C-alpha positions in Angstrom: 45.3 -10.2 11.2 43.6 -8.2 8.5 46.5 -5.9 8.3 48.9 -8.8 8.1 46.9 -10.3 5.2 46.8 -7.0 3.3 50.6 -6.5 3.8 51.2 -10.0 2.3 48.7 -9.8 -0.5 51.3 -10.1 -3.1 52.9 -13.2 -1.6 52.8 -16.5 -3.6 50.0 -18.4 -1.7 49.7 -22.1 -1.6 46.6 -24.3 -1.4 45.2 -25.5 1.9 46.9 -28.8 2.9 45.0 -32.0 2.1 44.8 -34.1 5.3 45.1 -37.8 5.2 42.6 -39.4 7.6 41.6 -42.8 8.9 37.9 -42.2 9.3 37.0 -45.5 7.5 39.8 -47.5 9.1 42.1 -47.0 6.2 44.1 -44.0 5.1 42.5 -41.7 2.5 42.1 -38.0 1.7 39.8 -36.1 4.0 37.8 -35.0 0.8 37.2 -38.6 -0.2 35.4 -39.7 3.1 31.6 -39.9 2.8 31.1 -38.5 6.3 31.5 -35.3 8.2 34.9 -35.2 9.7 36.6 -32.4 11.6 40.3 -33.0 11.4 43.0 -31.0 13.2 46.5 -31.6 11.9 49.8 -31.3 13.9 50.4 -27.6 12.9 47.0 -26.6 14.1 47.3 -28.6 17.3 50.5 -27.0 18.1 49.5 -23.5 17.1 46.3 -23.7 19.2 48.1 -25.2 22.2 46.0 -28.3 22.4 46.9 -30.4 25.4 43.6 -31.7 26.7 40.2 -32.9 25.5 38.5 -29.5 26.2 41.0 -27.8 23.9 40.2 -29.7 20.7 36.5 -30.0 21.4 36.4 -26.2 21.6 37.8 -26.1 18.0 35.1 -28.5 16.7 31.6 -27.3 15.7 28.7 -29.5 16.7 30.7 -30.9 19.6 30.6 -29.8 23.3 32.0 -31.1 26.5 31.0 -30.9 30.2 33.4 -31.8 33.0 32.6 -30.5 36.5 32.0 -33.4 39.0 35.3 -35.3 38.6 38.1 -35.7 36.2 37.0 -39.0 34.9 33.5 -37.7 34.2 33.4 -36.1 30.8 30.1 -35.6 29.1 30.6 -35.3 25.3 27.7 -34.3 23.0 28.0 -34.7 19.3 25.1 -33.5 17.2 22.7 -33.9 20.1 23.6 -37.4 21.2 25.2 -37.2 24.7 27.2 -39.5 26.9 25.1 -40.1 30.0 26.9 -40.3 33.3 27.2 -43.8 34.7 26.6 -45.2 31.2 29.1 -45.9 28.5 30.4 -43.2 26.2 28.4 -42.4 23.0 31.5 -42.3 20.8 34.4 -44.5 20.0 37.7 -43.1 21.4 40.7 -44.5 19.5 44.4 -43.8 20.1 46.8 -45.0 17.5 44.4 -47.6 16.2 43.4 -49.0 19.7 40.0 -48.3 21.1 39.7 -47.3 24.7 36.7 -49.0 26.5 36.8 -47.0 29.8 34.9 -43.6 29.6 37.4 -42.3 32.2 40.2 -42.6 29.6 39.0 -39.7 27.5 39.6 -36.7 29.8 43.4 -36.9 29.9 46.5 -35.0 29.1 47.6 -35.5 25.5 51.2 -35.5 24.3 53.1 -36.3 21.1 49.9 -35.3 19.1 50.1 -35.7 15.3 46.4 -35.5 14.4 42.9 -35.6 15.8 39.8 -36.6 13.8 36.3 -36.2 15.0 33.9 -38.2 12.8 30.3 -37.4 13.4 27.2 -39.4 13.1 26.7 -43.2 13.9 30.0 -45.0 13.4 29.3 -48.3 15.1 29.6 -50.3 11.8 33.0 -48.7 11.0 34.6 -47.9 14.5 32.8 -50.2 16.8 31.4 -50.3 20.2 29.3 -47.4 21.5 30.1 -45.2 18.5 26.4 -44.0 18.3 27.3 -40.3 18.1 30.7 -40.6 16.2 34.4 -41.4 16.8 37.3 -39.4 18.1 40.5 -40.7 16.6 43.8 -39.6 18.1 47.1 -40.2 16.3 50.5 -39.6 18.0 54.0 -39.2 16.7 55.7 -42.5 16.3 59.4 -42.9 17.2 61.5 -43.1 14.1 65.0 -43.8 12.9 66.5 -40.5 14.1 67.1 -39.3 17.7 64.9 -36.4 18.6 63.4 -34.7 21.7 61.2 -31.8 22.9 60.4 -30.1 26.1 57.8 -27.5 27.1 57.2 -25.5 30.2 54.4 -23.0 30.9 53.6 -20.7 33.8 50.4 -19.0 34.3 48.0 -17.2 36.7 46.4 -19.0 39.7 49.7 -20.7 40.5 49.4 -22.7 37.3 52.4 -24.7 35.9 52.5 -27.3 33.2 55.4 -29.2 31.6 56.2 -32.1 29.3 59.4 -33.7 28.0 59.9 -36.3 25.3 62.8 -38.2 23.8 62.6 -40.7 20.9 64.9 -42.5 18.6 66.4 -45.8 17.4 67.5 -48.4 19.9 68.6 -51.0 17.3 68.4 -51.2 13.5 64.9 -52.6 13.9 63.6 -51.1 17.2 62.7 -47.5 18.0 61.3 -46.2 21.3 60.1 -43.1 23.0 59.6 -41.9 26.6 57.6 -38.9 27.6 56.2 -37.4 30.8 53.9 -34.5 31.5 52.9 -32.7 34.8 50.2 -30.0 35.4 49.2 -28.0 38.5 46.8 -25.2 39.1 45.3 -23.7 42.3 42.0 -23.2 40.5 39.6 -20.3 40.5 37.0 -21.2 43.2 38.3 -21.3 46.7 36.4 -22.6 49.6 35.6 -19.9 52.1 36.1 -22.6 54.8 39.8 -23.0 53.9 39.5 -26.5 52.4 41.0 -25.6 49.1 39.7 -24.8 45.7 37.0 -27.0 44.4 38.5 -26.8 40.9 42.3 -27.3 41.8 44.3 -29.8 39.9 47.7 -31.6 40.2 48.6 -34.7 38.1 51.3 -36.3 36.1 51.7 -39.1 33.4 54.5 -41.3 32.1 54.3 -42.7 28.6 56.5 -45.3 26.9 56.4 -46.7 23.5 58.4 -49.3 21.5 58.0 -49.9 17.7 59.7 -53.0 16.4 60.0 -53.4 12.6 60.4 -57.2 12.6 60.8 -57.3 8.8 59.7 -55.3 5.7 56.2 -56.4 6.2 55.7 -56.6 10.0 55.5 -53.9 12.6 54.9 -54.4 16.3 53.8 -51.4 18.4 53.9 -51.5 22.3 52.5 -48.6 24.4 52.1 -48.0 28.1 50.9 -45.2 30.3 50.8 -44.6 34.0 49.3 -41.6 35.6 48.0 -40.1 38.9 46.0 -37.0 39.7 44.5 -35.2 42.7 42.0 -32.5 42.0 38.9 -30.8 43.4 35.5 -32.3 42.9 31.8 -31.4 43.0 32.3 -27.8 42.0 28.6 -27.0 42.4 26.2 -24.6 44.2 22.5 -25.1 44.6 20.3 -22.6 42.7 16.8 -22.9 44.0 13.7 -22.9 41.7 10.8 -22.3 44.2 8.8 -19.3 42.9 6.0 -19.5 45.5 8.6 -19.4 48.3 10.3 -16.5 46.7 7.0 -14.6 46.4 5.5 -15.3 49.8 8.8 -14.8 51.8 9.8 -11.9 49.6 13.2 -13.6 49.1 14.1 -13.6 45.4 17.1 -16.1 45.9 14.4 -18.9 46.3 13.7 -18.4 42.6 16.9 -17.5 40.9 18.0 -17.6 37.3 21.1 -19.7 37.1 23.0 -17.0 35.1 22.5 -14.6 38.0 23.8 -16.8 40.8 26.8 -15.5 42.8 28.9 -18.6 43.6 30.1 -19.2 47.1 31.7 -22.4 48.3 31.5 -23.0 52.0 32.2 -26.8 52.4 33.8 -28.2 55.6 34.8 -31.4 53.9 37.7 -30.9 51.3 36.1 -31.7 47.9 38.7 -34.0 46.5 38.9 -36.3 43.4 41.7 -38.9 42.9 42.5 -41.0 39.8 45.1 -43.6 39.2 45.4 -45.0 35.6 47.4 -47.7 33.9 47.2 -48.7 30.2 49.2 -51.1 28.2 48.6 -52.1 24.6 50.2 -54.1 21.8 49.4 -53.7 18.1 50.6 -56.0 15.3 50.4 -55.0 11.6 51.4 -57.5 8.9 51.4 -56.9 5.1 50.1 -60.1 3.5 50.2 -58.7 0.0 46.5 -59.0 -0.8 45.5 -57.4 2.6 46.9 -56.1 5.9 46.4 -58.1 9.0 46.0 -55.9 12.1 45.7 -57.3 15.7 45.7 -55.4 18.9 45.1 -55.9 22.6 44.6 -53.5 25.4 44.6 -53.8 29.2 43.3 -50.7 31.1 42.9 -50.2 34.9 41.5 -46.7 35.9 40.5 -46.1 39.6 38.5 -43.0 40.5 37.1 -41.8 43.8 35.9 -38.5 45.2 34.8 -37.1 48.5 32.7 -34.1 49.3 30.0 -32.7 51.6 26.6 -34.2 51.4 23.6 -32.8 49.6 20.6 -33.2 51.9 20.9 -31.1 55.1 17.6 -29.5 54.0 15.8 -32.6 55.2 17.5 -32.6 58.6 18.1 -36.3 59.1 21.4 -35.6 60.9 20.0 -32.8 63.0 20.0 -34.9 66.2 23.7 -35.7 65.9 26.1 -34.2 68.4 28.6 -33.2 65.6 25.8 -31.2 63.8 25.0 -29.2 66.9 28.8 -28.6 67.7 29.5 -27.3 64.1 26.6 -24.8 64.3 27.7 -23.5 67.6 31.3 -23.1 66.3 30.1 -21.3 63.1 27.9 -19.0 65.1 30.8 -18.2 67.4 32.9 -17.1 64.4 30.0 -15.0 63.0 29.7 -17.1 59.7 26.8 -16.4 57.5 25.4 -18.5 54.7 24.5 -17.4 51.2 20.8 -16.6 50.8 18.3 -18.2 50.9 20.2 -20.3 53.4 20.5 -19.0 56.9 22.3 -20.3 60.1 20.2 -20.3 63.3 21.1 -21.3 66.8 20.0 -24.9 66.1 19.7 -27.1 63.0 15.9 -27.0 63.3 16.0 -23.2 63.2 18.3 -23.1 60.2 17.8 -23.5 56.5 20.5 -25.4 54.7 21.2 -26.3 51.1 23.8 -28.8 50.0 27.5 -28.7 50.7 27.3 -26.5 53.8 30.2 -25.6 56.3 28.3 -27.5 59.0 28.5 -31.3 59.5 24.8 -31.5 59.4 24.9 -32.5 55.7 27.1 -35.4 56.3 29.6 -36.4 53.6 29.5 -38.4 50.3 32.1 -40.8 49.1 32.0 -42.1 45.5 34.1 -44.7 43.9 34.3 -45.8 40.3 37.0 -48.5 39.5 37.2 -50.2 36.1 39.6 -52.7 34.7 39.1 -54.0 31.2 40.8 -56.3 28.7 40.0 -56.0 25.0 41.3 -57.1 21.6 40.6 -56.9 17.9 41.5 -58.9 14.9 41.0 -57.2 11.5 41.9 -58.0 7.9 41.9 -55.0 5.4 42.3 -55.3 1.7 44.6 -53.1 -0.5 43.3 -49.6 -1.2 44.4 -49.6 -4.9 41.6 -51.7 -6.3 38.0 -51.1 -7.3 36.6 -53.5 -4.6 37.8 -52.8 -1.1 36.9 -54.8 1.9 37.5 -55.4 5.6 36.5 -58.1 8.0 37.2 -58.5 11.7 36.1 -59.5 15.2 36.3 -57.8 18.6 36.1 -58.9 22.2 36.0 -57.1 25.5 35.7 -57.9 29.3 34.9 -55.3 31.8 35.1 -55.5 35.6 33.6 -52.3 37.1 32.9 -51.5 40.8 30.7 -48.5 41.5 29.6 -47.1 44.9 28.0 -44.0 46.3 27.8 -43.6 50.0 26.4 -41.0 52.4 28.0 -40.9 55.8 27.7 -39.2 59.1 30.3 -36.4 59.4 32.1 -36.6 62.8 33.8 -33.3 62.3 37.3 -34.5 61.4 39.0 -36.2 58.5 36.4 -38.3 56.6 37.4 -41.8 55.8 37.7 -42.9 52.1 35.6 -46.0 52.3 32.2 -47.0 51.0 31.1 -48.8 54.2 32.0 -47.5 57.7 30.4 -49.5 60.5 27.8 -47.9 62.8 30.3 -47.9 65.7 32.3 -45.1 64.0 31.5 -41.3 64.2 31.5 -41.5 60.4 29.1 -44.4 60.0 27.6 -45.1 56.6 23.9 -44.0 56.4 23.1 -44.8 52.8 24.9 -46.9 50.3 24.6 -48.1 46.7 27.5 -50.5 46.0 27.7 -52.9 43.1 30.0 -55.0 41.0 29.3 -55.0 37.3 30.8 -57.4 34.7 30.4 -57.2 31.0 31.4 -59.5 28.3 31.3 -58.2 24.7 31.7 -59.8 21.4 31.4 -58.4 17.9 32.0 -59.2 14.2 32.1 -56.6 11.5 32.8 -56.1 7.8 33.0 -53.4 5.2 32.7 -53.3 1.4 33.4 -50.4 -0.9 33.1 -50.6 -4.7 33.9 -48.0 -7.4 30.8 -48.3 -9.6 32.4 -45.8 -12.0 35.8 -43.8 -11.6 33.7 -41.1 -9.9 31.0 -43.0 -8.0 31.6 -45.2 -5.0 29.1 -47.2 -3.0 29.9 -48.7 0.4 28.3 -50.9 3.0 29.4 -51.6 6.6 27.8 -54.0 9.0 28.5 -54.9 12.6 26.9 -57.1 15.1 27.5 -56.5 18.8 26.4 -58.7 21.7 26.9 -57.6 25.3 26.2 -59.8 28.3 26.1 -57.8 31.6 25.9 -59.0 35.1 25.5 -57.2 38.5 26.2 -58.3 42.1 25.2 -56.1 45.0 27.9 -55.5 47.7 25.9 -53.5 50.3 26.2 -55.3 53.8 22.7 -56.7 54.2 22.7 -56.7 58.0 24.0 -53.2 58.5 21.6 -50.5 59.8 21.5 -46.7 60.0 21.8 -44.5 63.0 19.6 -41.7 61.7 18.1 -42.2 58.4 14.9 -44.2 58.3 12.0 -44.6 55.9 9.3 -42.9 58.0 10.3 -39.3 57.8 11.1 -36.9 60.6 12.0 -37.3 63.4 14.7 -39.6 62.0 15.5 -42.4 64.5 17.6 -44.8 62.3 17.4 -48.6 62.2 16.9 -48.9 58.4 18.8 -50.9 55.9 21.5 -48.9 54.2 19.8 -49.4 50.8 15.9 -49.4 50.5 16.2 -52.3 48.1 17.4 -54.6 50.9 14.2 -53.9 53.0 11.9 -56.7 52.1 8.8 -54.8 53.4 9.5 -52.2 50.7 11.1 -54.5 48.0 9.8 -58.0 48.7 12.3 -59.6 46.4 15.2 -58.0 47.9 18.3 -57.3 45.7 19.3 -60.3 43.7 22.1 -60.9 41.2 21.0 -60.0 37.6 22.1 -60.8 34.1 20.9 -59.4 30.9 22.0 -59.5 27.2 21.8 -56.6 24.7 22.6 -57.1 21.0 22.2 -55.1 17.8 22.9 -55.2 14.1 24.4 -51.9 12.9 24.4 -51.3 9.1 25.9 -48.2 7.5 25.3 -47.4 3.8 27.0 -44.6 1.9 27.3 -43.2 -1.6 30.1 -40.8 -2.7 30.2 -39.0 -6.1 33.2 -37.1 -7.2 31.3 -34.5 -9.2 34.5 -32.8 -10.4 38.2 -32.8 -9.4 37.3 -30.2 -6.7 33.9 -31.3 -5.4 32.7 -34.4 -3.6 29.1 -35.1 -2.8 27.9 -37.9 -0.5 25.0 -39.3 1.4 24.8 -42.0 4.1 22.5 -43.7 6.5 23.5 -45.6 9.6 22.3 -47.2 12.8 23.9 -46.3 16.2 23.9 -48.5 19.3 24.7 -48.2 23.0 24.2 -51.2 25.2 21.8 -51.1 28.0 22.9 -51.8 31.6 22.3 -51.7 35.3 21.8 -48.8 37.6 22.9 -49.0 41.3 20.7 -51.8 42.7 18.0 -50.4 44.9 17.4 -47.3 42.7 13.9 -48.3 41.8 13.0 -48.9 45.5 14.4 -45.5 46.6 12.4 -43.6 44.0 9.3 -45.5 44.7 9.6 -44.9 48.4 10.7 -41.2 48.5 10.0 -39.6 45.2 6.8 -41.1 43.6 4.4 -40.6 46.5 5.1 -36.9 46.2 4.5 -36.9 42.4 1.3 -38.9 42.6 -0.1 -36.8 45.5 0.5 -33.7 43.3 -1.3 -35.3 40.3 1.8 -36.2 38.3 2.7 -39.6 36.9 5.3 -41.6 38.9 8.9 -41.5 37.6 9.5 -45.0 36.3 13.1 -45.5 37.3 14.3 -49.1 37.1 17.4 -50.9 38.4 18.3 -51.4 34.8 18.0 -49.3 31.7 17.5 -50.1 28.0 19.8 -50.0 25.0 19.9 -46.9 22.9 19.4 -47.2 19.2 19.5 -44.4 16.6 18.9 -44.0 12.9 20.7 -41.2 11.1 20.6 -39.8 7.6 23.2 -37.4 6.3 24.0 -35.5 3.1 27.1 -33.5 2.5 29.5 -31.7 0.2 33.3 -31.2 0.3 35.0 -28.9 -2.1 37.7 -26.6 -3.1 37.6 -23.2 -4.7 40.2 -20.5 -5.9 42.8 -23.0 -6.9 42.5 -24.8 -3.6 42.9 -21.8 -1.4 39.4 -22.2 0.1 38.0 -25.5 1.3 34.3 -26.0 2.1 32.6 -28.7 4.1 28.8 -28.8 4.4 26.4 -31.3 5.8 22.8 -31.7 6.9 21.5 -34.6 9.0 18.4 -36.1 10.6 18.6 -38.5 13.5 15.9 -40.4 15.3 17.0 -41.9 18.7 15.0 -44.6 20.5 15.5 -45.0 24.2 18.1 -42.2 24.6 20.0 -42.8 27.7 19.8 -39.9 30.1 21.3 -39.1 33.6 19.1 -38.3 36.4 20.1 -36.9 39.8 17.8 -37.3 42.8 18.2 -35.7 46.2 15.9 -36.2 49.1 15.4 -37.5 52.7 17.4 -40.6 51.7 20.6 -38.8 50.6 21.5 -38.8 46.9 21.0 -41.1 44.0 22.4 -41.2 40.5 20.6 -43.2 37.8 20.3 -43.6 34.0 16.9 -43.6 32.5 15.6 -43.7 28.9 13.9 -41.1 26.8 11.6 -43.1 24.5 11.9 -41.0 21.3 14.0 -38.0 20.4 14.3 -36.3 17.0 17.4 -34.4 16.1 18.2 -32.5 12.9 20.7 -29.9 12.0 23.3 -28.6 9.6 27.0 -27.8 9.6 29.3 -25.6 7.5 33.1 -25.2 7.6 35.3 -22.9 5.7 39.1 -22.8 5.7 40.8 -20.1 3.6 44.6 -19.8 3.0 44.8 -16.1 2.2 48.5 -16.1 1.7 51.3 -18.5 2.5 51.4 -17.0 6.0 47.8 -16.4 6.8 45.0 -19.0 7.4 41.4 -18.0 8.2 38.8 -20.4 9.4 35.0 -20.2 10.1 32.6 -23.0 11.0 29.4 -23.5 12.6 26.7 -26.1 13.5 23.0 -25.7 14.3 21.0 -28.4 16.0 17.2 -28.6 16.4 16.1 -31.3 18.8 12.7 -32.4 20.2 11.6 -35.0 22.7 8.7 -36.8 21.0 7.9 -39.4 23.7 9.0 -39.8 27.3 7.3 -42.4 29.4 9.5 -41.6 32.4 8.4 -37.9 32.4 5.4 -37.6 29.9 5.1 -33.8 30.7 8.5 -33.2 29.0 7.3 -34.0 25.5 8.2 -31.2 23.1 11.3 -30.1 25.1 14.9 -30.1 23.7 17.4 -33.0 23.9 19.4 -32.4 27.1 23.0 -31.3 27.0 22.6 -30.2 23.4 23.6 -26.5 22.6 21.3 -24.9 20.1 24.4 -24.0 18.0 28.1 -23.6 18.2 30.4 -21.6 16.0 34.1 -21.0 15.6 36.3 -18.4 14.1 40.2 -18.7 13.8 43.0 -16.8 12.4 46.5 -18.1 12.2 49.4 -15.8 11.0 53.1 -16.3 10.7 55.4 -13.3 9.9 59.0 -14.0 9.0 61.7 -12.0 10.9 65.4 -11.7 10.5 67.8 -14.5 11.8 65.3 -17.3 11.1 62.8 -15.9 13.5 59.0 -15.8 13.1 56.3 -14.1 14.7 53.3 -16.4 15.2 49.9 -15.1 16.1 46.6 -17.1 16.6 43.1 -16.2 17.6 40.2 -18.5 18.3 36.7 -17.5 19.1 34.1 -20.0 20.2 30.4 -19.3 20.5 28.0 -21.8 22.2 24.2 -21.5 22.1 21.7 -21.8 24.8 21.6 -25.3 26.5 19.2 -27.2 28.7 20.6 -30.0 30.8 17.5 -31.8 31.7 14.3 -33.0 30.2 12.4 -30.9 32.7 12.8 -27.4 31.3 10.4 -24.4 31.3 7.8 -26.1 33.4 6.5 -26.8 36.9 7.5 -29.9 38.8 6.5 -31.2 42.3 9.1 -31.5 45.0 9.6 -33.3 48.3 9.0 -29.9 50.1 5.3 -30.3 49.1 5.0 -32.8 51.9 5.5 -30.0 54.4 4.5 -26.8 52.7 1.9 -27.9 50.1 1.7 -25.8 46.9 4.5 -23.6 48.2 6.9 -26.3 47.5 6.1 -26.5 43.7 9.2 -25.9 41.6 9.6 -24.2 38.2 12.7 -24.7 36.0 12.2 -22.0 33.4 15.3 -20.3 34.8 17.6 -23.4 34.6 18.8 -23.0 31.0 22.4 -22.0 30.4 22.6 -18.9 28.3 24.6 -18.5 25.1 28.3 -17.4 25.7 31.4 -16.6 23.6 35.1 -17.1 24.5 38.2 -15.7 23.0 41.6 -17.4 23.1 44.9 -15.7 21.9 48.4 -16.9 21.4 51.4 -14.8 20.3 55.0 -15.9 20.2 58.4 -15.9 18.6 59.7 -19.1 17.2 62.5 -20.8 15.3 62.8 -24.4 14.1 64.2 -25.4 17.5 62.6 -23.1 20.1 59.6 -20.9 20.8 58.3 -18.5 23.4 54.6 -17.9 23.4 52.3 -15.8 25.5 48.8 -17.2 25.7 45.4 -16.4 27.1 42.2 -18.4 27.3 38.8 -16.8 27.8 40.8 -13.6 27.9 37.6 -11.5 28.1 36.7 -13.3 31.4 33.4 -14.4 30.1 31.2 -15.6 33.0 29.3 -18.6 32.1 28.3 -22.0 33.4 29.9 -25.3 32.8 26.8 -27.4 33.8 23.4 -27.0 35.4 22.0 -30.3 36.7 18.3 -29.9 37.8 17.1 -32.2 40.6 13.4 -31.7 39.8 12.0 -33.2 43.0 14.6 -31.4 45.1 13.4 -27.9 44.0 16.6 -26.6 42.5 19.6 -27.2 40.2 23.2 -27.9 40.8 25.2 -25.4 38.9 28.9 -25.2 38.2 30.9 -22.2 37.0 33.4 -22.2 34.2 36.9 -21.1 34.7 37.8 -17.4 34.4 40.5 -15.8 32.3 43.7 -17.8 32.2 47.0 -16.4 30.8 50.7 -17.3 30.9 53.9 -17.9 29.1 55.1 -21.0 27.4 58.7 -22.0 26.5 59.3 -24.9 24.1 62.4 -26.5 22.6 63.0 -29.2 20.0 66.2 -31.1 19.2 
């Protein structure tokens, strides 16, 4: 790239393109927005091969993404504020002006991309519901008045194939439309040694349709619909134990292992499978009223997710007495199968040591289901932009119907049923179950004012009020009883309720329907000063809000019965898990500068911020003699501060160089759920991220061009839990005393760097491109989920080097 720049040094360069963004719900230059915005235009999106959320997140400093359990489960962290599993997202996700309410809608295939904007910092007052960390705004190509089309096909390693096709054009003099489809398949990197398929395999497709009707010169109606299905691997995790005393006494280092040194081996006997079916339909009306623009949209979304995998708790032996457990151990011994240390396979279950996800049936199976349908709409009136006082007012409404279930069942040795409740008469009977129906009704009103105090000084105020009413109804059969799991410890004889919350001796009130209301006023104040034609300075303050909600009912009873007695016996405070969790509220200050130098060839974006988060929502994973439990808890107070810098330099008309970075310093200041974690870092927050990019186009004869692009991404060390470099009691202390104490100093993900390259020949109508992602085959972890009372972490490896060839045509 440096050679190419030197060779073209005498070329007539042009300034960096000024992007037009919608970060304040109206079109304006990126340099005029008083907020930190990372914007990727169509040229960059195509040059970098962006097709999925992970692709553009990797190009954005200060933003990170984790997706390992299932396709609909994407954890996005923006400036230290994370999206907690089983809660709502922490950012507004908007496609063509319509906000998606379902968190599972984000991790999708993107086609027809025109621009992506990542607006950082609290944006609730501007972009609405759950925008506590920011907003991700996606714009796609609208069908126009000329017929056009495109197609793309790529082939890569690991039997990977991807393709998409699009046609668009006029249908009448007032109606245009487009149809597109995409398909992707890969065998994945991590095959099960038991022959059940790779845990990271993927196969899916989507169909998209769009109609744009220009009813008259002032009115436009935009219809969109999407249908998609996918089948993929799930639960791509190994257990990494954190028991230093076991490791020392037994002289077995694998009992206390650094997550970065773990050798992954997948030996599941149940095919780890995730399925998703999605349907979305929206309509948006825009009407120019002269003094203002009226915008109204409505969206219906229905996304169903489920997954099936081996169970997690064979270590506790509650299925040891089952005939299928004994038969599977005998069959594995006959084949000479060995387990990864420190696990070992004896002649019986009692003479073995198992972790989660084993090739035996002794760990049972887990089935998880998350189905959500929602109906939402917004009505907004926006003043003209060519006046000193600009305003906007509007209202928003949303109804959510969500069903969530997590089941542990007895593995009969054959094909596991996809059902949350299987009666005890079956060889696959349900032994533990959390199953609830959640309903939410949301209403909001909002408004904005921006005023040019002078030609160079603007002040703005945005205000939004959200009110969310949430309800929960338990669906677990109250009369059903277990075959094996009970509440008295080994030997397990069964006869217990499927959910501890239904046992009135443990939870006298039982599980009753609940209803709660969460509301919040969210102001945002900003000042922007155009210090010169090339420089803009700004400062803002805003409040972020995420509604509280309900955990799986019976969560508190489970933790109080199985987890807290261990903690109190060890001298630790009980973990205060509830069947509901509180709203999250943040207050954030930011100052920044945006400028141009060298006649516009260099653009600079810089920002510094400070955020205080009250009741940060955090995902906890518990494993024990009850099975598994997923909950959301609250961290009372978290302080986050940091800075960002972005540089974009157009060295010549053919060469663009980019460099950006973000540093985040975070600290837990109060945590009543786990008081001993005060002083630790905010979970899921990389210490820093940085990006380098070079994009070069070299003209060739016959209208050909050589296009080269390199992207380097560095991600700093990351903790994924509030429990970090410290000891923690585990359920193993009941049997082994102090030997069962865990330490999580080795559970941090180390820093890593990835390199992506693309090189191709192109014309105005076709291109052939060779691509590689993570071409140095950097070995790093996608996620590490400590289960502190289990005595280990659940770690997931990232994909290795991928490479292939892509053919694209346009007409």
